[in-house]
DRENDO-1510 file (C-alpha; in Angstrom, 1 decimal, always signed):
<recs>
REC; n; res; u; v; w
REC; 1; MET; +43.4; +25.8; +176.5 .
REC; 2; LYS; +46.4; +24.9; +178.7 .
REC; 3; LYS; +44.1; +24.9; +181.7 .
REC; 4; PHE; +41.8; +22.5; +180.0 .
REC; 5; LEU; +44.6; +20.2; +179.1 .
REC; 6; LYS; +45.9; +20.2; +182.7 .
REC; 7; ILE; +42.4; +19.3; +183.9 .
REC; 8; LEU; +42.1; +16.6; +181.2 .
REC; 9; LEU; +45.5; +15.2; +182.2 .
REC; 10; ILE; +44.6; +15.2; +185.9 .
REC; 11; VAL; +41.4; +13.4; +185.3 .
REC; 12; SER; +42.6; +10.9; +182.7 .
REC; 13; ALA; +45.8; +9.9; +184.4 .
REC; 14; PRO; +44.1; +8.0; +187.3 .
REC; 15; LEU; +41.7; +6.5; +184.8 .
REC; 16; LEU; +44.5; +5.3; +182.6 .
REC; 17; LEU; +46.3; +3.8; +185.7 .
REC; 18; VAL; +43.1; +2.0; +186.7 .
REC; 19; ALA; +42.6; +0.8; +183.2 .
REC; 20; ALA; +46.2; -0.5; +183.0 .
REC; 21; PHE; +45.9; -2.1; +186.4 .
REC; 22; CYS; +42.7; -3.9; +185.4 .
REC; 23; GLY; +43.9; -4.8; +182.0 .
REC; 24; TYR; +47.1; -6.4; +183.3 .
REC; 25; HIS; +45.3; -8.5; +185.9 .
REC; 26; ALA; +42.6; -9.5; +183.5 .
REC; 27; TYR; +45.2; -10.6; +181.0 .
REC; 28; ARG; +47.2; -12.5; +183.6 .
REC; 29; ALA; +44.0; -14.2; +185.0 .
REC; 30; HIS; +43.0; -15.2; +181.4 .
REC; 31; SER; +46.5; -16.6; +180.7 .
REC; 32; LEU; +46.2; -18.9; +183.7 .
REC; 33; ASP; +43.0; -20.5; +182.4 .
REC; 34; SER; +44.7; -22.8; +179.9 .
REC; 35; GLY; +47.2; -25.6; +180.4 .
REC; 36; VAL; +46.4; -26.2; +184.1 .
REC; 37; TYR; +46.1; -29.9; +183.6 .
REC; 38; LEU; +48.0; -31.9; +181.0 .
REC; 39; SER; +46.3; -35.3; +181.4 .
REC; 40; GLY; +42.9; -36.8; +182.0 .
REC; 41; ASP; +43.4; -37.4; +185.7 .
REC; 42; GLY; +43.9; -33.8; +186.5 .
REC; 43; SER; +47.7; -33.8; +187.1 .
REC; 44; GLY; +50.7; -32.4; +185.3 .
REC; 45; GLY; +52.4; -29.1; +184.8 .
REC; 46; PRO; +54.2; -27.0; +187.5 .
REC; 47; GLU; +51.6; -27.9; +190.1 .
REC; 48; SER; +52.4; -31.6; +189.7 .
REC; 49; ALA; +56.1; -30.9; +189.7 .
REC; 50; LEU; +55.7; -29.0; +193.1 .
REC; 51; SER; +53.6; -31.8; +194.5 .
REC; 52; MET; +56.2; -34.4; +193.6 .
REC; 53; LEU; +58.8; -32.3; +195.3 .
REC; 54; GLN; +56.8; -32.4; +198.5 .
REC; 55; PHE; +56.0; -36.1; +198.0 .
REC; 56; SER; +59.6; -37.0; +197.5 .
REC; 57; LYS; +60.5; -35.9; +201.0 .
REC; 58; THR; +58.6; -38.9; +202.4 .
REC; 59; LEU; +60.2; -41.5; +200.1 .
REC; 60; PRO; +63.4; -42.0; +202.2 .
REC; 61; GLN; +61.1; -43.7; +204.7 .
REC; 62; GLY; +59.9; -46.1; +202.1 .
REC; 63; ILE; +56.9; -46.6; +199.7 .
REC; 64; VAL; +53.4; -46.9; +201.2 .
REC; 65; CYS; +51.8; -50.0; +199.7 .
REC; 66; ARG; +48.1; -50.2; +200.3 .
REC; 67; ALA; +44.8; -49.6; +198.6 .
REC; 68; LEU; +43.8; -46.1; +197.8 .
REC; 69; PRO; +40.6; -44.7; +199.4 .
REC; 70; ASP; +37.4; -45.3; +197.3 .
REC; 71; GLN; +36.7; -41.7; +197.4 .
REC; 72; LEU; +39.0; -38.6; +197.2 .
REC; 73; TRP; +36.7; -36.7; +199.6 .
REC; 74; ALA; +38.4; -37.6; +202.8 .
REC; 75; ASN; +36.2; -38.2; +205.8 .
REC; 76; ASN; +37.5; -36.4; +208.8 .
REC; 77; LEU; +36.8; -39.4; +210.9 .
REC; 78; ASP; +37.4; -43.1; +210.1 .
REC; 79; PRO; +35.4; -45.3; +212.5 .
REC; 80; LYS; +37.4; -48.3; +211.4 .
REC; 81; ALA; +40.5; -46.8; +213.0 .
REC; 82; PHE; +38.9; -47.5; +216.4 .
REC; 83; LEU; +38.3; -51.2; +215.7 .
REC; 84; GLU; +40.3; -53.7; +217.8 .
REC; 85; ILE; +41.0; -57.3; +216.7 .
REC; 86; GLY; +38.0; -59.4; +217.5 .
REC; 87; ALA; +35.6; -56.4; +217.6 .
REC; 88; ALA; +32.8; -55.2; +215.3 .
REC; 89; ALA; +31.3; -51.8; +214.5 .
REC; 90; ASP; +27.6; -51.5; +213.7 .
REC; 91; TYR; +26.6; -48.5; +211.6 .
REC; 92; LEU; +23.1; -47.2; +212.4 .
REC; 93; VAL; +20.8; -44.7; +210.6 .
REC; 94; ARG; +17.7; -42.9; +211.7 .
REC; 95; PRO; +15.0; -43.4; +209.1 .
REC; 96; TYR; +11.9; -41.2; +208.6 .
REC; 97; ASP; +8.4; -42.2; +209.4 .
REC; 98; ARG; +5.4; -41.3; +207.2 .
REC; 99; SER; +5.0; -37.9; +208.8 .
REC; 100; GLY; +8.6; -37.0; +208.0 .
REC; 101; ASN; +9.9; -37.3; +211.6 .
REC; 102; ARG; +13.0; -39.3; +212.6 .
REC; 103; THR; +12.4; -42.6; +214.3 .
REC; 104; GLY; +14.7; -44.9; +216.2 .
REC; 105; TYR; +18.0; -46.3; +214.9 .
REC; 106; GLU; +18.1; -48.9; +212.2 .
REC; 107; PHE; +21.0; -51.2; +211.3 .
REC; 108; SER; +22.7; -50.3; +208.0 .
REC; 109; GLN; +26.1; -52.0; +207.8 .
REC; 110; ARG; +28.9; -53.5; +209.9 .
REC; 111; TYR; +32.7; -53.9; +210.0 .
REC; 112; GLU; +34.4; -56.8; +211.7 .
REC; 113; LYS; +38.1; -57.0; +212.4 .
REC; 114; ASP; +39.8; -60.3; +213.0 .
REC; 115; SER; +43.2; -62.0; +212.9 .
REC; 116; LEU; +44.0; -64.2; +209.9 .
REC; 117; GLU; +43.3; -67.8; +211.0 .
REC; 118; GLY; +43.0; -71.2; +209.3 .
REC; 119; GLU; +43.1; -71.2; +205.5 .
REC; 120; LEU; +43.5; -67.4; +205.3 .
REC; 121; ARG; +46.6; -67.6; +207.6 .
REC; 122; SER; +48.1; -70.5; +205.7 .
REC; 123; ARG; +47.8; -68.6; +202.4 .
REC; 124; TRP; +48.6; -65.0; +203.4 .
REC; 125; GLY; +50.5; -65.2; +206.6 .
REC; 126; GLU; +50.2; -63.3; +209.8 .
REC; 127; GLY; +47.8; -60.3; +209.6 .
REC; 128; THR; +44.3; -59.1; +209.8 .
REC; 129; VAL; +41.0; -59.1; +207.9 .
REC; 130; ILE; +38.3; -56.5; +208.0 .
REC; 131; THR; +35.0; -57.7; +206.7 .
REC; 132; TRP; +32.3; -55.2; +205.6 .
REC; 133; TYR; +28.7; -56.3; +205.6 .
REC; 134; SER; +26.4; -53.8; +203.8 .
REC; 135; LYS; +22.7; -54.3; +204.1 .
REC; 136; ASP; +20.7; -54.0; +200.9 .
REC; 137; ASP; +17.0; -54.3; +201.8 .
REC; 138; SER; +16.7; -57.8; +203.2 .
REC; 139; CYS; +20.1; -59.2; +202.1 .
REC; 140; PHE; +23.7; -58.4; +202.7 .
REC; 141; ARG; +26.7; -57.7; +200.4 .
REC; 142; VAL; +30.1; -58.6; +201.7 .
REC; 143; ALA; +33.5; -57.0; +201.1 .
REC; 144; LYS; +36.9; -57.8; +202.6 .
REC; 145; VAL; +40.3; -56.3; +203.1 .
REC; 146; ILE; +43.1; -58.8; +204.0 .
REC; 147; GLN; +46.4; -57.4; +205.1 .
REC; 148; ALA; +49.5; -59.5; +206.1 .
REC; 149; GLU; +53.1; -58.4; +206.7 .
REC; 150; SER; +56.4; -60.1; +207.1 .
REC; 151; ALA; +60.0; -59.0; +207.4 .
REC; 152; ASP; +60.5; -58.5; +203.7 .
REC; 153; SER; +57.0; -58.0; +202.3 .
REC; 154; VAL; +53.4; -56.7; +202.8 .
REC; 155; VAL; +50.3; -58.0; +201.1 .
REC; 156; MET; +46.8; -56.5; +200.9 .
REC; 157; LEU; +43.9; -58.0; +199.1 .
REC; 158; LYS; +40.9; -55.7; +198.7 .
REC; 159; THR; +37.6; -57.3; +197.6 .
REC; 160; GLY; +34.7; -54.8; +196.9 .
REC; 161; LEU; +31.0; -55.2; +197.3 .
REC; 162; SER; +30.8; -56.0; +193.6 .
REC; 163; GLY; +33.2; -59.0; +194.1 .
REC; 164; ASP; +36.1; -57.4; +192.2 .
REC; 165; SER; +39.4; -57.9; +193.9 .
REC; 166; ILE; +42.7; -56.0; +193.7 .
REC; 167; LEU; +46.0; -57.4; +195.2 .
REC; 168; TYR; +48.7; -55.1; +196.5 .
REC; 169; VAL; +52.2; -56.7; +197.0 .
REC; 170; GLY; +55.0; -54.7; +198.5 .
REC; 171; LYS; +58.6; -55.7; +198.9 .
REC; 172; ARG; +61.2; -54.5; +201.5 .
REC; 173; LYS; +64.9; -54.1; +201.2 .
REC; 174; ASN; +67.0; -53.4; +204.3 .
REC; 175; GLY; +63.7; -53.0; +206.2 .
REC; 176; MET; +62.4; -50.3; +203.8 .
REC; 177; MET; +59.5; -50.7; +201.3 .
REC; 178; THR; +61.0; -50.3; +197.9 .
REC; 179; GLU; +58.5; -51.8; +195.6 .
REC; 180; CYS; +54.7; -52.1; +195.3 .
REC; 181; VAL; +52.7; -53.7; +192.5 .
REC; 182; ALA; +48.9; -53.8; +192.3 .
REC; 183; CYS; +46.9; -56.1; +190.0 .
REC; 184; LYS; +43.4; -57.4; +189.5 .
REC; 185; TRP; +43.0; -60.6; +191.3 .
REC; 186; ARG; +40.9; -63.3; +189.5 .
REC; 187; ASP; +40.7; -67.0; +190.2 .
REC; 188; GLY; +43.6; -67.0; +192.6 .
REC; 189; HIS; +46.2; -65.1; +190.4 .
REC; 190; CYS; +47.1; -61.7; +189.1 .
REC; 191; ASP; +45.2; -61.0; +185.8 .
REC; 192; GLU; +46.0; -57.3; +185.0 .
REC; 193; VAL; +48.6; -54.9; +186.4 .
REC; 194; ILE; +47.0; -51.7; +187.7 .
REC; 195; SER; +49.9; -49.9; +189.2 .
REC; 196; GLU; +53.6; -50.3; +189.8 .
REC; 197; ASN; +55.9; -48.2; +192.1 .
REC; 198; LYS; +59.6; -48.9; +192.5 .
REC; 199; MET; +62.4; -47.2; +194.3 .
REC; 200; GLU; +66.0; -47.6; +193.0 .
REC; 201; LEU; +68.8; -47.7; +195.6 .
REC; 202; ASP; +72.5; -47.2; +195.2 .
REC; 203; SER; +74.2; -50.6; +195.5 .
REC; 204; VAL; +77.0; -49.3; +197.7 .
REC; 205; SER; +75.4; -46.6; +199.9 .
REC; 206; GLY; +71.8; -47.9; +199.9 .
REC; 207; LYS; +70.5; -44.4; +199.3 .
REC; 208; MET; +67.6; -43.7; +197.0 .
REC; 209; ILE; +68.7; -42.6; +193.5 .
REC; 210; GLY; +65.5; -43.1; +191.5 .
REC; 211; TYR; +61.8; -43.7; +191.7 .
REC; 212; THR; +59.4; -44.8; +188.9 .
REC; 213; SER; +55.6; -45.1; +189.0 .
REC; 214; ARG; +52.8; -45.9; +186.6 .
REC; 215; THR; +49.2; -46.4; +187.4 .
REC; 216; ARG; +45.7; -46.8; +185.9 .
REC; 217; GLU; +44.0; -45.7; +189.1 .
REC; 218; THR; +42.4; -42.3; +188.8 .
REC; 219; TYR; +39.7; -40.3; +190.5 .
REC; 220; VAL; +36.7; -39.3; +188.5 .
REC; 221; GLU; +34.5; -36.8; +190.3 .
REC; 222; GLY; +36.0; -37.9; +193.6 .
REC; 223; THR; +35.4; -41.7; +193.0 .
REC; 224; LEU; +38.3; -44.0; +192.4 .
REC; 225; SER; +38.2; -45.9; +189.1 .
REC; 226; VAL; +40.6; -48.0; +187.0 .
REC; 227; GLY; +41.1; -46.7; +183.5 .
REC; 228; ASN; +42.6; -48.2; +180.4 .
REC; 229; GLU; +45.5; -45.8; +180.1 .
REC; 230; PHE; +48.7; -45.8; +182.3 .
REC; 231; TYR; +49.9; -42.5; +183.7 .
REC; 232; ALA; +53.7; -42.8; +184.4 .
REC; 233; ASP; +56.3; -40.6; +186.0 .
REC; 234; LYS; +59.9; -40.8; +186.9 .
REC; 235; MET; +62.1; -39.1; +189.6 .
REC; 236; MET; +65.9; -38.9; +189.9 .
REC; 237; PHE; +67.7; -38.0; +193.1 .
REC; 238; ASP; +71.2; -36.7; +194.0 .
REC; 239; SER; +73.6; -38.1; +196.6 .
REC; 240; LEU; +71.7; -36.3; +199.4 .
REC; 241; GLN; +68.5; -38.0; +198.3 .
REC; 242; ARG; +67.0; -34.8; +197.0 .
REC; 243; LEU; +64.8; -34.7; +194.0 .
REC; 244; VAL; +66.7; -33.2; +191.0 .
REC; 245; GLU; +64.6; -34.3; +188.0 .
REC; 246; TYR; +60.9; -35.2; +187.4 .
REC; 247; GLU; +59.5; -36.5; +184.2 .
REC; 248; PHE; +55.8; -36.9; +183.4 .
REC; 249; ASP; +54.0; -37.4; +180.1 .
REC; 250; GLY; +57.0; -36.3; +178.1 .
REC; 251; GLN; +57.6; -33.2; +180.2 .
REC; 252; VAL; +60.8; -32.8; +182.2 .
REC; 253; PHE; +61.2; -30.5; +185.3 .
REC; 254; ARG; +64.5; -29.9; +187.1 .
REC; 255; TYR; +65.2; -28.7; +190.7 .
REC; 256; GLU; +67.9; -26.3; +191.7 .
REC; 257; TYR; +68.9; -26.1; +195.4 .
REC; 258; SER; +70.4; -23.0; +196.9 .
REC; 259; SER; +72.7; -25.0; +199.2 .
REC; 260; ASN; +73.3; -28.4; +200.8 .
REC; 261; ASP; +71.8; -27.1; +204.1 .
REC; 262; THR; +68.8; -29.3; +205.0 .
REC; 263; ALA; +67.4; -26.7; +207.4 .
REC; 264; ASN; +67.5; -23.5; +205.4 .
REC; 265; TYR; +67.3; -23.7; +201.7 .
REC; 266; LYS; +65.5; -22.7; +198.5 .
REC; 267; VAL; +64.5; -24.8; +195.5 .
REC; 268; ASN; +63.7; -23.4; +192.1 .
REC; 269; ILE; +61.6; -25.6; +189.8 .
REC; 270; LEU; +62.6; -25.2; +186.1 .
REC; 271; ASP; +60.9; -26.5; +183.0 .
REC; 272; GLU; +62.8; -28.1; +180.1 .
REC; 273; LEU; +63.5; -24.7; +178.7 .
REC; 274; GLY; +65.1; -23.5; +181.9 .
REC; 275; ARG; +62.3; -21.2; +182.9 .
REC; 276; LYS; +61.4; -20.9; +186.6 .
REC; 277; VAL; +57.8; -22.3; +187.0 .
REC; 278; GLY; +57.7; -22.9; +190.8 .
REC; 279; PHE; +59.6; -22.6; +194.0 .
REC; 280; TYR; +59.9; -24.1; +197.5 .
REC; 281; LYS; +61.6; -22.4; +200.6 .
REC; 282; ARG; +62.3; -23.7; +204.1 .
REC; 283; LYS; +63.7; -21.7; +206.9 .
REC; 284; ILE; +64.2; -22.5; +210.6 .
REC; 285; LYS; +64.1; -19.6; +213.1 .
REC; 286; GLN; +64.6; -20.7; +216.7 .
REC; 287; ASP; +61.4; -22.5; +217.5 .
REC; 288; ARG; +59.7; -21.8; +214.2 .
REC; 289; GLU; +59.7; -23.5; +210.8 .
REC; 290; ILE; +58.6; -21.5; +207.8 .
REC; 291; LEU; +57.6; -23.0; +204.5 .
REC; 292; ASN; +56.8; -21.0; +201.4 .
REC; 293; TYR; +56.1; -22.6; +198.0 .
REC; 294; GLY; +54.0; -22.0; +194.9 .
REC; 295; THR; +53.7; -21.6; +191.1 .
REC; 296; ASP; +52.3; -18.9; +188.9 .
REC; 297; ARG; +48.8; -20.1; +189.9 .
REC; 298; TYR; +49.1; -20.1; +193.7 .
REC; 299; GLU; +51.3; -19.5; +196.7 .
REC; 300; THR; +51.3; -20.9; +200.2 .
REC; 301; GLU; +53.1; -19.9; +203.4 .
REC; 302; ILE; +53.1; -22.2; +206.4 .
REC; 303; THR; +54.5; -21.4; +209.8 .
REC; 304; ARG; +54.9; -24.1; +212.5 .
REC; 305; TYR; +55.6; -23.1; +216.1 .
REC; 306; TYR; +57.4; -25.5; +218.5 .
REC; 307; GLU; +57.8; -25.6; +222.2 .
REC; 308; ASN; +60.4; -27.9; +223.8 .
REC; 309; GLY; +60.6; -29.7; +220.4 .
REC; 310; LYS; +56.8; -30.3; +220.2 .
REC; 311; LEU; +54.5; -28.7; +217.6 .
REC; 312; ILE; +52.0; -26.5; +219.4 .
REC; 313; LYS; +50.6; -24.3; +216.5 .
REC; 314; GLU; +50.5; -24.1; +212.7 .
REC; 315; THR; +49.3; -21.2; +210.6 .
REC; 316; SER; +49.0; -21.0; +206.8 .
REC; 317; GLU; +47.9; -18.7; +204.1 .
REC; 318; ARG; +47.2; -19.8; +200.6 .
REC; 319; ILE; +46.5; -17.4; +197.7 .
REC; 320; ASP; +45.0; -18.9; +194.6 .
REC; 321; PHE; +45.5; -16.0; +192.2 .
REC; 322; TYR; +42.3; -14.5; +190.9 .
REC; 323; GLU; +40.2; -17.1; +192.7 .
REC; 324; SER; +40.5; -17.2; +196.5 .
REC; 325; VAL; +42.4; -16.6; +199.7 .
REC; 326; THR; +42.5; -19.1; +202.6 .
REC; 327; PHE; +43.8; -18.6; +206.1 .
REC; 328; GLN; +44.1; -21.6; +208.4 .
REC; 329; ALA; +45.2; -22.1; +212.0 .
REC; 330; LYS; +45.8; -25.3; +213.9 .
REC; 331; LEU; +46.4; -25.8; +217.6 .
REC; 332; PHE; +47.9; -28.9; +219.3 .
REC; 333; ASP; +48.0; -30.2; +222.9 .
REC; 334; LEU; +51.1; -31.4; +224.7 .
REC; 335; ALA; +50.4; -35.0; +223.5 .
REC; 336; GLY; +50.5; -33.8; +219.9 .
REC; 337; ASN; +46.8; -34.1; +219.3 .
REC; 338; GLU; +45.1; -31.5; +217.1 .
REC; 339; VAL; +42.5; -29.7; +219.2 .
REC; 340; LEU; +41.5; -26.9; +216.8 .
REC; 341; ASP; +41.5; -26.4; +213.0 .
REC; 342; SER; +40.1; -23.1; +211.9 .
REC; 343; THR; +39.9; -22.1; +208.2 .
REC; 344; PHE; +38.8; -18.7; +206.9 .
REC; 345; TYR; +38.0; -18.5; +203.1 .
REC; 346; GLU; +37.3; -15.5; +200.8 .
REC; 347; GLU; +36.8; -15.3; +197.1 .
REC; 348; THR; +38.9; -12.7; +195.2 .
REC; 349; PHE; +39.7; -11.5; +191.7 .
REC; 350; PHE; +41.5; -8.2; +191.6 .
REC; 351; PRO; +44.1; -7.8; +194.3 .
REC; 352; GLY; +42.5; -6.2; +197.4 .
REC; 353; LEU; +38.9; -7.4; +196.6 .
REC; 354; ARG; +37.3; -9.9; +198.9 .
REC; 355; PHE; +33.9; -11.6; +198.5 .
REC; 356; ASP; +31.7; -14.2; +200.4 .
REC; 357; PRO; +33.9; -14.7; +203.5 .
REC; 358; ASN; +33.1; -17.8; +205.5 .
REC; 359; ALA; +34.9; -20.0; +208.1 .
REC; 360; PHE; +34.9; -23.7; +208.9 .
REC; 361; ILE; +36.1; -24.8; +212.4 .
REC; 362; ILE; +36.9; -28.3; +213.7 .
REC; 363; LYS; +37.3; -28.9; +217.4 .
REC; 364; HIS; +38.6; -32.0; +219.1 .
REC; 365; LYS; +38.2; -32.5; +222.8 .
REC; 366; TYR; +40.2; -35.2; +224.7 .
REC; 367; GLY; +39.7; -36.6; +228.2 .
REC; 368; GLU; +42.4; -37.0; +230.9 .
REC; 369; ASN; +43.3; -40.4; +229.5 .
REC; 370; GLY; +44.0; -38.9; +226.1 .
REC; 371; LYS; +40.8; -40.5; +224.6 .
REC; 372; LEU; +38.9; -38.4; +222.1 .
REC; 373; LYS; +35.6; -37.2; +223.8 .
REC; 374; SER; +34.0; -35.1; +221.1 .
REC; 375; TYR; +34.5; -34.0; +217.5 .
REC; 376; GLU; +32.7; -30.8; +216.5 .
REC; 377; GLN; +32.4; -28.9; +213.2 .
REC; 378; ILE; +31.2; -25.3; +213.0 .
REC; 379; GLN; +30.4; -23.2; +209.9 .
REC; 380; GLU; +30.4; -19.4; +210.0 .
REC; 381; SER; +29.2; -17.0; +207.4 .
REC; 382; TYR; +30.3; -13.3; +207.3 .
REC; 383; GLY; +29.4; -10.2; +205.4 .
REC; 384; LYS; +31.2; -7.0; +204.4 .
REC; 385; ALA; +29.8; -3.5; +203.8 .
REC; 386; ILE; +32.4; -3.1; +200.9 .
REC; 387; PRO; +34.2; -6.1; +199.3 .
REC; 388; PHE; +37.6; -4.7; +200.2 .
REC; 389; ILE; +40.5; -6.3; +202.0 .
REC; 390; PHE; +40.7; -3.6; +204.8 .
REC; 391; VAL; +37.0; -3.6; +205.5 .
REC; 392; PRO; +36.3; -5.8; +208.6 .
REC; 393; ALA; +34.0; -8.8; +208.2 .
REC; 394; SER; +31.0; -9.1; +210.4 .
REC; 395; LEU; +29.5; -12.4; +211.6 .
REC; 396; LYS; +26.1; -13.2; +210.0 .
REC; 397; SER; +25.5; -16.7; +211.1 .
REC; 398; ARG; +27.2; -19.5; +213.1 .
REC; 399; ASN; +25.9; -23.1; +212.7 .
REC; 400; GLU; +27.1; -26.3; +214.3 .
REC; 401; VAL; +27.1; -28.6; +211.3 .
REC; 402; GLY; +28.6; -31.7; +213.0 .
REC; 403; ARG; +29.1; -33.0; +216.5 .
REC; 404; LEU; +30.2; -36.5; +217.4 .
REC; 405; VAL; +30.2; -37.8; +221.0 .
REC; 406; PHE; +32.4; -40.7; +222.0 .
REC; 407; ASP; +31.6; -43.1; +224.8 .
REC; 408; TYR; +34.1; -45.6; +226.4 .
REC; 409; ASP; +33.7; -48.4; +229.0 .
REC; 410; GLU; +35.6; -48.6; +232.3 .
REC; 411; THR; +38.7; -50.2; +230.6 .
REC; 412; GLY; +39.0; -47.4; +228.0 .
REC; 413; ARG; +37.5; -49.3; +225.1 .
REC; 414; ILE; +35.2; -47.4; +222.8 .
REC; 415; LYS; +31.5; -48.3; +223.1 .
REC; 416; SER; +29.9; -45.9; +220.6 .
REC; 417; ILE; +30.1; -42.8; +218.5 .
REC; 418; THR; +26.9; -40.8; +218.3 .
REC; 419; ASP; +26.0; -38.0; +215.9 .
REC; 420; GLU; +24.4; -35.3; +218.0 .
REC; 421; SER; +24.5; -32.6; +215.3 .
REC; 422; GLU; +22.0; -29.8; +215.4 .
REC; 423; ASP; +21.7; -29.7; +211.6 .
REC; 424; GLU; +22.0; -33.3; +210.3 .
REC; 425; ASN; +21.5; -32.3; +206.7 .
REC; 426; ARG; +24.7; -30.2; +206.8 .
REC; 427; ALA; +26.5; -32.8; +208.9 .
REC; 428; LEU; +26.0; -35.5; +206.3 .
REC; 429; ARG; +27.9; -33.6; +203.7 .
REC; 430; TYR; +31.0; -33.3; +205.9 .
REC; 431; TYR; +32.1; -36.4; +207.7 .
REC; 432; PHE; +29.9; -39.4; +208.5 .
REC; 433; PRO; +30.0; -41.8; +205.5 .
REC; 434; PHE; +26.7; -43.1; +204.0 .
REC; 435; ALA; +24.5; -41.0; +206.3 .
REC; 436; MET; +25.4; -42.8; +209.5 .
REC; 437; HIS; +24.1; -41.4; +212.8 .
REC; 438; ARG; +25.5; -43.8; +215.3 .
REC; 439; ILE; +28.2; -46.5; +215.5 .
REC; 440; VAL; +28.1; -49.1; +218.2 .
REC; 441; TYR; +31.2; -51.3; +219.0 .
REC; 442; SER; +30.9; -54.8; +220.3 .
REC; 443; ASN; +32.4; -58.3; +220.2 .
REC; 444; ASP; +29.4; -59.9; +218.5 .
REC; 445; LYS; +29.6; -61.6; +215.2 .
REC; 446; LEU; +27.0; -61.4; +212.4 .
REC; 447; GLU; +25.6; -64.8; +211.8 .
REC; 448; ASN; +22.8; -66.4; +209.7 .
REC; 449; TYR; +22.8; -63.6; +207.2 .
REC; 450; GLU; +21.7; -63.9; +203.5 .
REC; 451; GLU; +24.0; -62.7; +200.8 .
REC; 452; CYS; +22.5; -60.7; +197.9 .
REC; 453; LYS; +22.2; -62.6; +194.6 .
REC; 454; GLU; +21.4; -59.8; +192.2 .
REC; 455; PRO; +24.2; -57.7; +190.7 .
REC; 456; TYR; +25.6; -54.9; +192.8 .
REC; 457; ASP; +24.4; -51.4; +191.9 .
REC; 458; PRO; +26.9; -48.8; +193.2 .
REC; 459; TYR; +24.4; -46.0; +192.5 .
REC; 460; LYS; +21.6; -47.5; +194.5 .
REC; 461; ARG; +22.9; -46.0; +197.7 .
REC; 462; LEU; +22.9; -42.6; +196.2 .
REC; 463; LYS; +19.3; -42.6; +195.1 .
REC; 464; PRO; +17.0; -40.7; +197.4 .
REC; 465; LYS; +14.1; -42.5; +199.0 .
REC; 466; ARG; +10.6; -41.1; +198.6 .
REC; 467; ARG; +8.8; -40.0; +201.7 .
REC; 468; SER; +5.6; -38.1; +202.3 .
REC; 469; SER; +6.7; -34.9; +203.9 .
REC; 470; LYS; +6.8; -31.2; +203.1 .
REC; 471; LYS; +10.3; -31.0; +204.6 .
REC; 472; SER; +13.3; -30.8; +202.4 .
REC; 473; SER; +14.2; -34.2; +201.0 .
REC; 474; ARG; +17.7; -35.7; +201.5 .
REC; 475; LYS; +19.7; -38.7; +200.5 .
REC; 476; GLU; +19.8; -41.7; +202.8 .
</recs>
């Protein structure tokens, strides 16, 4: 009998340990499912409190006052960034013929950048205007972004393809942007306030002591929209301009600093009951900067390597508990340009288990003159014999999903950006907006065009065109 009990104990003990291990992590994973977001725009809670701590570090340089991107999905390349004043950029696509093969390039849309002149300059001041011409069958829709700056203010008027306009007005104090108000612009005046951001400065020292924000702009499935409800938050700072209190939607978070050292310190994020809900650490070791931060849902560690004061490498690891693990490495050249961004991703649930490993790599190549020559994206898929952390992953496939080639004239001005991707269906999902395949820069102006009269349909662009082919269909 004693021998039987010993055998039973030996067999059951490991099983009980495994059951306890699984039970604990299953309970903890389930406990993280509720209360992630506390408002309709997907923000709030410890994650938002941590994000505000990181955001607050940029505020001493001033508020950024400009239009938000129309889509949250950031394109890795913005062709408008290459536009010089007086230049234009034509976006071209490659349509299908009846047999399903790609034909030559076809004009789709254009951006023009000019200085404000005449009536626009008299009204807004010195600045620029970017005009967007979007072809819709045989007519064009026109949108504009006007931006003007002075010593004490900045103004941006954004008019979309639908004709709706939003005006952004920023005010400076002592050379720093301390206020930004956005409103719907109708008939030459502000009609509705959309967002307000204001920084409060100490009257004697001029240091930041408070920041308030309220906005109706939110992202719904990645697309920017203006809702009816304001989301507001408030931040308070100490004499060292460090965030000490954050209030959002009736919740209050406080920040405790380990010391007044600006190089090596630790911050504990506490809720209104005094419970620790997040942390942020910064440490400097010779030519390395180490950041470590997180909440009970995720944890991130970033290490930046410097050489002669210049950033040459950055590595990071992010663990989203019971979801995924992400490793990332970035390399920079001597001019500070990012030349490599490699990300490795694995799904996980219980600690030690790893599933579906894959990697996404971005490469930038620069010429001797520092001009960007090519932009390449590669996707790799891996497999594992056993989904365990110590089992090496083997490469299953490697696909070039995007490759842009840049061409310049003899003066160094850009002439064109061409998509030479091997798999254009994959490439369209990653960087080129609206299925562009080539962008040609010139000094020409679009004249004698007809503006569309029918109401703008924002979903028309997303509707796939029918074509007679057995190949897989795709959106134009």
